[in-house]
C-alpha positions as CSV (number, residue, x, y, z in Angstrom):
1,X,25.4,75.6,177.5
2,X,26.5,74.6,180.9
3,X,26.4,78.2,181.9
4,X,22.8,78.6,180.6
5,X,21.7,75.5,182.5
6,X,23.3,76.9,185.5
7,X,21.4,80.1,185.1
8,X,18.1,78.3,184.6
9,X,18.6,76.0,187.6
10,X,19.9,78.9,189.8
11,X,17.4,80.2,192.4
12,X,15.9,83.7,191.6
13,X,16.9,84.9,195.0
14,X,20.7,85.4,193.8
15,X,21.0,88.4,191.4
16,X,24.9,88.1,191.2
17,X,24.8,84.7,189.7
18,X,22.4,85.8,187.0
19,X,24.7,88.6,185.9
20,X,27.7,86.3,185.8
21,X,25.8,83.8,183.7
22,X,24.9,86.5,181.1
23,X,28.5,87.6,180.8
24,X,29.7,84.1,180.3
25,X,27.0,83.6,177.6
26,X,28.1,86.7,175.8
27,X,31.8,85.6,175.9
28,X,30.9,82.3,174.4
29,X,28.9,83.9,171.6
30,X,31.8,86.3,170.8
31,X,34.2,83.5,170.7
32,X,32.1,81.4,168.3
33,X,31.5,84.4,166.1
34,X,35.2,85.2,166.0
35,X,36.1,81.7,165.0
36,X,33.4,81.5,162.3
37,X,34.2,84.9,160.7
38,X,37.9,84.4,161.1
39,X,37.9,81.1,159.3
40,X,35.6,82.5,156.6
41,X,37.8,85.5,156.0
42,X,41.0,83.5,155.8
43,X,39.5,80.9,153.4
44,X,38.5,83.5,150.9
45,X,40.7,83.1,147.8
46,X,42.6,86.1,146.5
47,X,41.6,87.6,143.2
48,X,43.9,86.8,140.4
49,X,45.7,89.1,138.0
50,X,46.0,88.5,134.3
51,X,49.0,90.1,132.4
52,X,49.1,90.1,128.6
53,X,52.4,90.9,126.8
54,X,52.5,92.7,123.4
55,X,55.5,93.2,121.2
56,X,56.3,96.0,118.7
57,X,54.1,98.6,120.3
58,X,54.9,102.1,119.3
59,X,53.6,103.5,122.6
60,X,53.0,101.5,125.9
61,X,49.4,101.2,127.0
62,X,48.8,102.6,130.4
63,X,48.0,100.0,133.0
64,X,44.4,100.0,134.3
65,X,44.0,100.4,137.9
66,X,43.2,97.3,139.8
67,X,40.1,97.7,142.0
68,X,41.0,97.8,145.7
69,X,39.9,94.7,147.7
70,X,36.9,95.1,150.0
71,X,37.5,96.3,153.5
72,X,37.9,93.6,156.2
73,X,34.7,92.7,158.2
74,X,34.0,94.6,161.4
75,X,35.0,93.0,164.7
76,X,32.8,90.2,165.9
77,X,31.5,92.1,168.9
78,X,29.7,94.6,166.6
79,X,27.8,91.9,164.7
80,X,24.7,90.6,166.5
81,X,24.4,87.4,164.6
82,X,27.3,85.4,163.0
83,X,25.3,84.6,159.9
84,X,27.5,83.7,157.0
85,X,26.8,85.8,153.9
86,X,27.3,84.4,150.4
87,X,30.5,85.4,148.7
88,X,29.9,87.7,145.8
89,X,31.8,86.8,142.6
90,X,33.7,89.9,141.5
91,X,34.0,90.3,137.7
92,X,37.5,89.4,136.4
93,X,39.6,92.5,135.6
94,X,40.6,93.3,132.1
95,X,44.1,92.1,131.3
96,X,46.8,94.8,131.7
97,X,48.8,95.4,128.6
98,X,52.4,96.2,129.6
99,X,55.1,97.1,127.1
100,X,57.7,94.4,126.7
101,X,61.0,95.1,128.4
102,X,64.0,95.8,126.1
103,X,66.0,92.8,125.2
104,X,68.7,91.9,127.6
105,X,72.1,92.4,126.3
106,X,74.4,89.4,126.6
107,X,76.9,89.7,129.3
108,X,79.6,88.0,127.3
109,X,81.3,91.3,126.2
110,X,81.1,92.5,129.8
111,X,82.8,89.3,130.9
112,X,85.4,89.7,128.2
113,X,86.0,93.3,129.3
114,X,86.2,92.4,133.0
115,X,88.4,89.4,132.3
116,X,92.0,90.3,133.1
117,X,94.7,89.0,130.7
118,X,96.9,86.4,132.0
119,X,100.4,87.7,132.8
120,X,103.0,86.8,130.2
121,X,105.7,84.7,131.7
122,X,109.1,86.1,130.9
123,X,111.4,83.4,129.6
124,X,115.0,84.2,130.3
125,X,117.3,82.9,127.6
126,X,120.1,80.6,128.5
127,X,123.4,82.4,128.9
128,X,125.2,79.6,127.0
129,X,122.8,80.0,124.1
130,X,123.3,83.7,124.0
131,X,127.1,83.2,124.1
132,X,126.9,80.7,121.3
133,X,124.6,82.9,119.2
134,X,127.0,85.9,119.7
135,X,129.9,83.8,118.6
136,X,128.0,82.6,115.5
137,X,127.1,86.2,114.7
138,X,130.7,87.4,115.1
139,X,131.9,84.5,113.0
140,X,129.3,85.2,110.3
141,X,130.3,88.9,110.2
142,X,134.0,87.9,110.0
143,X,133.3,85.5,107.1
144,X,131.2,88.1,105.4
145,X,134.0,90.7,105.7
146,X,136.6,88.2,104.5
147,X,134.5,87.3,101.5
148,X,133.9,91.0,100.7
149,X,137.6,91.7,101.1
150,X,138.5,88.8,98.8
151,X,136.0,89.9,96.2
152,X,137.4,93.5,96.4
153,X,141.0,92.2,96.0
154,X,139.8,90.0,93.1
155,X,138.1,92.9,91.4
156,X,141.2,95.0,91.9
157,X,143.4,92.3,90.4
158,X,141.0,92.0,87.4
159,X,141.1,95.7,86.9
160,X,144.9,95.8,87.3
161,X,145.3,92.9,84.8
162,X,142.9,94.7,82.4
163,X,144.9,97.9,82.7
164,X,148.1,96.0,82.2
165,X,146.7,94.3,79.1
166,X,145.5,97.6,77.7
167,X,148.9,99.1,78.4
168,X,150.7,96.2,76.9
169,X,148.5,96.4,73.8
170,X,149.1,100.1,73.6
171,X,152.9,99.6,74.0
172,X,152.8,96.9,71.3
173,X,150.8,99.1,69.1
174,X,153.3,101.9,69.6
175,X,156.2,99.6,69.1
176,X,154.7,98.2,65.9
177,X,154.1,101.7,64.7
178,X,157.6,102.7,65.6
179,X,159.0,99.5,64.0
180,X,157.0,100.3,60.9
181,X,158.5,103.7,60.8
182,X,162.0,102.3,61.3
183,X,161.5,99.7,58.7
184,X,160.2,102.3,56.3
185,X,163.2,104.5,57.1
186,X,165.6,101.6,56.7
187,X,164.1,100.5,53.5
188,X,164.2,104.0,52.2
189,X,168.0,104.4,52.9
190,X,168.8,100.9,51.7
191,X,167.2,101.8,48.4
192,X,169.2,105.0,48.3
193,X,172.5,103.0,49.0
194,X,171.7,100.5,46.2
195,X,170.8,103.3,43.8
196,X,174.2,105.0,44.5
197,X,176.2,101.8,44.1
198,X,174.4,101.0,40.8
199,X,175.2,104.4,39.5
200,X,178.9,103.6,40.0
201,X,178.9,100.2,38.2
202,X,180.5,99.9,34.8
203,X,178.5,97.0,33.4
204,X,180.4,94.5,31.2
205,X,178.6,94.1,27.9
206,X,176.8,91.1,26.5
207,X,176.4,88.9,29.6
208,X,173.9,86.2,29.0
209,X,170.8,86.0,31.2
210,X,170.4,88.2,34.3
211,X,173.2,87.2,36.6
212,X,173.0,88.3,40.3
213,X,175.9,89.0,42.8
214,X,175.7,89.6,46.5
215,X,178.2,91.4,48.9
216,X,178.4,91.9,52.7
217,X,179.4,95.5,53.4
218,X,180.5,96.6,56.9
219,X,179.9,100.3,57.5
220,X,181.1,102.7,60.0
221,X,179.1,105.5,61.6
222,X,178.8,108.3,59.1
223,X,178.6,105.9,56.0
224,X,182.3,105.0,55.5
225,X,183.0,101.5,54.4
226,X,185.1,99.3,56.6
227,X,185.0,96.0,54.6
228,X,183.4,94.5,51.5
229,X,183.1,90.7,51.0
230,X,181.6,88.7,48.2
231,X,178.8,86.5,49.5
232,X,177.5,85.0,46.3
233,X,179.2,85.2,42.9
234,X,177.2,85.8,39.7
235,X,179.4,83.3,37.8
236,X,180.9,86.2,35.9
237,X,184.1,87.6,37.5
238,X,183.9,90.7,35.4
239,X,180.4,91.5,36.8
240,X,181.4,90.7,40.4
241,X,184.5,92.9,40.2
242,X,182.5,95.8,38.6
243,X,180.0,95.7,41.5
244,X,182.7,95.5,44.2
245,X,184.5,98.5,42.6
246,X,181.3,100.5,42.5
247,X,180.7,99.8,46.3
248,X,184.0,101.3,47.2
249,X,183.5,104.3,44.9
250,X,180.1,105.0,46.6
251,X,181.6,105.9,50.0
252,X,180.3,107.4,52.2
253,X,177.0,105.6,51.8
254,X,173.8,107.5,52.8
255,X,172.6,106.7,56.3
256,X,169.5,108.0,58.3
257,X,170.2,110.8,60.7
258,X,168.9,108.8,63.7
259,X,171.9,107.1,65.3
260,X,169.6,104.5,66.7
261,X,169.1,103.2,63.2
262,X,172.7,102.6,62.5
263,X,172.5,99.0,63.7
264,X,170.3,98.3,60.7
265,X,173.2,99.4,58.4
266,X,176.2,98.1,60.3
267,X,176.3,94.8,58.3
268,X,174.7,95.7,55.1
269,X,173.7,93.1,52.4
270,X,174.0,94.5,48.9
271,X,172.3,92.5,46.0
272,X,172.8,93.6,42.4
273,X,171.0,92.3,39.3
274,X,172.7,92.7,35.9
275,X,169.5,93.8,34.1
276,X,168.0,96.0,36.7
């Protein structure tokens, strides 16, 4: 305004001052317009955007295009009058339907995979413990071997004792069988000897009862008689003498062919009954 007053008060005779005043006026008008339109343009609020999320959509809905903002106002020098125009209310854009993003996978497995295992600390055993365990193992093996050997020896002893018992039983059975055969053979030949002696006895007649007489007869190999002795008298001399006489008349007495059986006949006991 000072410039305008200066132009008004300036004398008309100075054309250079008039031109300078006009230029100063135009500069002030441009500066005012720039400040007014610049503040108005910066104070305009930006248009908002509404987003609506939908779940379980088979196909995503294409996003609608957002209308482009109006172009900025022209420079202040092209506008003749910095008259402020009313701000037009733009209709709110329809909400854009965007498909929901896929659920985010938890990162725990990834952390577990990427996590490195802790190194295992190697614990070295104590040499003294190793030595003690080795000694215990050797001692246990030794005791096990000794026990197994003792059990083996015991089994062998039991088997040997069983074999000996079986052999002894077998020998005794054989001896008993042989003894039975011997006794049978001895009894057989003793009966033959007694029968031969009785065949040579001349019995005295009319002896009361059934008197019995006994003699010990010593034999030689081959059946010959070495000696005859009265062991028990019948009480009748005639009967005792008749039996003794018959013993001598029966030589040689019959003996078994086995020489080993002669000992059974070396000292022979001869018993004779009167009525038999």
